[in-house]
C-alpha positions in Angstrom: -4.7 4.6 -24.2 -6.9 7.7 -24.7 -5.7 11.0 -26.2 -7.1 13.2 -28.9 -3.6 14.0 -30.2 -2.2 11.3 -32.5 1.4 12.2 -31.7 0.8 11.8 -28.0 -0.7 8.3 -28.6 2.3 7.4 -30.7 4.8 8.5 -28.0 3.0 6.5 -25.3 2.7 3.5 -27.5 6.4 3.6 -28.2 7.2 3.8 -24.5 4.9 0.9 -23.7 6.5 -1.2 -26.4 9.9 -0.2 -25.1 9.0 -1.4 -21.6 7.8 -4.7 -22.9 6.1 -7.5 -20.9 4.0 -7.6 -18.9 2.7 -4.4 -20.5 0.8 -4.6 -23.8 -1.3 -2.0 -25.6 -4.9 -3.3 -26.0 -6.3 -0.4 -28.0 -6.4 3.4 -28.6 -9.1 6.0 -28.5 -9.3 9.7 -29.3 -12.1 10.7 -27.0 -13.9 9.7 -23.8 -16.9 8.3 -25.7 -14.6 6.2 -27.9 -12.7 5.0 -24.9 -15.9 3.7 -23.2 -16.9 1.8 -26.4 -13.4 0.3 -26.6 -13.6 -0.8 -23.0 -16.8 -2.6 -23.6 -15.4 -4.3 -26.7 -11.8 -5.0 -25.6 -11.6 -4.7 -21.9 -8.4 -3.5 -20.1 -6.9 -3.6 -16.7 -5.5 -0.1 -17.0 -6.2 3.0 -19.0 -3.8 5.9 -19.8 -6.1 8.8 -20.4 -5.8 12.5 -21.4 -8.1 14.9 -19.6 -8.8 17.7 -22.1 -10.5 16.1 -25.1 -13.4 17.1 -27.5 -16.7 15.7 -26.5 -16.6 13.7 -23.3 -13.4 14.6 -21.4 -11.2 12.1 -19.5 -12.6 13.0 -16.1 -16.1 12.0 -17.1 -15.0 8.9 -18.9 -13.0 7.8 -15.8 -16.1 8.3 -13.6 -18.2 6.1 -15.9 -15.5 3.5 -16.1 -15.4 3.4 -12.3 -19.1 2.4 -12.3 -18.6 -0.6 -14.5 -18.6 -4.2 -13.2 -14.8 -4.6 -13.6 -13.4 -1.0 -13.4 -9.9 -0.5 -14.8 -7.2 1.4 -13.1 -6.9 4.9 -14.6 -3.7 7.0 -15.0 -4.3 10.5 -16.3 -1.7 11.9 -18.7 -2.1 15.7 -19.3 -0.2 18.9 -19.9 -2.3 20.8 -17.4 -1.2 20.5 -13.7 -4.3 22.4 -12.5 -6.4 19.3 -13.1 -4.6 17.2 -10.5 -7.2 17.6 -7.8 -10.1 16.7 -10.1 -8.1 13.7 -11.3 -7.7 12.2 -7.9 -11.3 12.9 -7.1 -12.1 10.7 -10.0 -10.3 7.8 -8.2 -7.4 7.9 -10.6 -4.4 5.7 -9.5 -1.9 8.3 -10.7 -1.4 11.5 -12.6 1.4 12.0 -15.2 2.4 15.4 -16.7 3.3 15.5 -20.4 5.8 14.9 -21.8 5.6 11.6 -20.0 9.0 10.3 -18.9 9.8 6.6 -19.2 10.8 6.2 -15.6 7.7 8.0 -14.3 5.4 5.9 -16.5 7.1 2.6 -15.4 6.7 3.6 -11.7 3.0 4.3 -12.2 2.4 1.1 -14.1 4.2 -1.0 -11.5 2.0 0.6 -8.8 -1.2 -0.3 -10.6 0.1 -3.7 -11.5 -0.2 -4.7 -7.8 -4.0 -4.1 -7.9 -6.2 -6.8 -9.2 -9.5 -6.1 -10.8 -11.4 -7.3 -7.7 -9.2 -5.0 -5.5 -10.0 -2.1 -7.8 -13.7 -2.7 -7.5 -13.4 -2.8 -3.7 -11.4 0.4 -3.8 -14.0 2.1 -5.9 -16.7 1.0 -3.4 -14.7 2.2 -0.5 -14.1 5.6 -2.2 -17.9 6.0 -2.6 -18.5 4.9 1.1 -16.0 7.3 2.6 -15.6 10.6 0.7 -12.1 12.1 0.4 -10.8 15.7 0.9 -8.0 16.6 -1.6 -5.6 19.5 -1.3 -2.3 20.7 -2.7 0.5 19.9 -0.2 4.2 20.8 -0.4 4.1 20.7 -4.2 2.1 17.5 -4.4 -1.4 16.3 -3.4 -2.7 15.0 -0.1 -5.9 13.0 0.4 -7.7 12.7 3.8 -10.7 10.5 4.2 -13.6 12.2 5.9 -13.7 9.6 8.7 -10.3 11.0 9.8 -11.5 14.6 9.8 -12.3 16.3 13.2 -13.4 19.8 12.1 -13.2 22.4 9.3 -12.8 26.0 10.2 -12.7 29.1 7.9 -9.2 30.7 8.1 -8.8 33.8 5.9 -9.3 32.7 2.3 -8.8 29.1 3.1 -10.5 26.4 5.2 -8.4 24.7 7.8 -9.1 20.9 8.0 -8.1 19.4 11.3 -7.7 15.6 11.0 -6.2 12.8 13.0 -2.8 13.2 11.4 -2.5 17.0 11.4 -3.9 19.9 9.4 -4.7 20.6 5.8 -5.6 23.9 4.0 -8.5 23.6 1.5 -9.5 26.2 -1.1 -13.2 25.2 -1.1 -15.7 27.2 1.0 -17.4 25.9 4.1 -20.7 26.3 2.4 -19.6 24.1 -0.5 -18.1 21.5 1.8 -21.3 21.4 3.9 -23.4 20.9 0.7 -21.2 18.1 -0.5 -20.7 16.3 2.8 -23.8 17.1 4.8 -24.1 13.5 5.9 -20.7 13.7 7.5 -20.4 17.3 8.8 -22.6 19.6 11.0 -22.5 23.3 11.1 -21.8 24.6 14.6 -20.9 28.2 13.8 -20.7 30.4 10.7 -17.0 29.7 10.5 -16.9 26.0 11.5 -18.1 22.5 10.6 -17.5 19.5 12.8 -17.5 15.8 11.9 -20.7 14.3 13.3 -19.0 11.2 14.5 -16.5 13.3 16.5 -19.1 15.1 18.6 -18.6 14.1 22.2 -20.3 16.7 24.3 -20.9 20.4 25.2 -19.3 22.5 27.9 -19.5 26.2 28.8 -16.4 28.4 28.3 -15.3 31.0 30.9 -17.4 33.5 29.0 -20.5 31.3 29.3 -20.6 30.5 25.6 -21.2 26.8 24.8 -18.4 24.9 23.1 -18.3 21.4 21.5 -16.0 18.7 22.9 -14.7 16.4 20.1 -13.2 12.9 20.2 -9.5 12.8 19.4 -9.1 16.6 19.9 -8.2 18.5 23.1 -9.4 21.8 21.5 -13.0 22.9 21.9 -14.9 25.1 19.4 -17.6 27.8 20.0 -21.2 26.9 19.1 -23.4 29.7 18.0 -26.9 30.1 19.5 -28.4 29.5 16.0 -26.8 26.0 15.7 -26.9 24.9 19.4 -30.3 23.1 19.2 -29.1 20.9 16.3 -25.9 20.1 18.1 -27.9 19.1 21.2 -30.2 16.9 19.1 -27.3 15.0 17.6 -25.7 14.5 20.9 -28.9 13.1 22.3 -28.9 10.6 19.4 -31.6 12.3 17.4 
């Protein structure tokens, strides 16, 4: 358990003791750096971790733990709801708001209990292999792997992500998304990115402007003159 507030650690320790077997507290830490040292010394299958802490914060500590040979499951515990997206981008298994309720903690622990260490390592590898998009959705969070994304289009102050299961609104800019996921996405217009693996062909609209045809999508999107050569190159297998 990792939290810079002693009272918060005491409360979680009491809840874990109350829940009893198979849950047992292996150790405590007051910072991310301390948590990494404790993990090397004690090991743990699961870490309850605060986010805002002096020195190394919980997000960075979780990222470093995920790179270890036997990464633990991580459940973030924090008073700040705005960290939710960052938490799930760190491959956290769950996210609990303080004050943590007994029933919510138990549900999170039971979910993580079903994952073995080898499964967690495989999940961490899969997370690195297929990047994820994260967005607020109906008061919660929704995650969509990029291999399910068809296209991203600027829509007012948001970016609309069309994927195989529907649509999602993102708050990140197209430029930022292209910089992060350039291996997965190609720019076809100043207001649109398309998943490279979804590109199927080109056709001309009634106005003579070229449009991309995409696998898994009946809709077509306009291609600007500036980006047309690169689209053609990819379609040729270049």
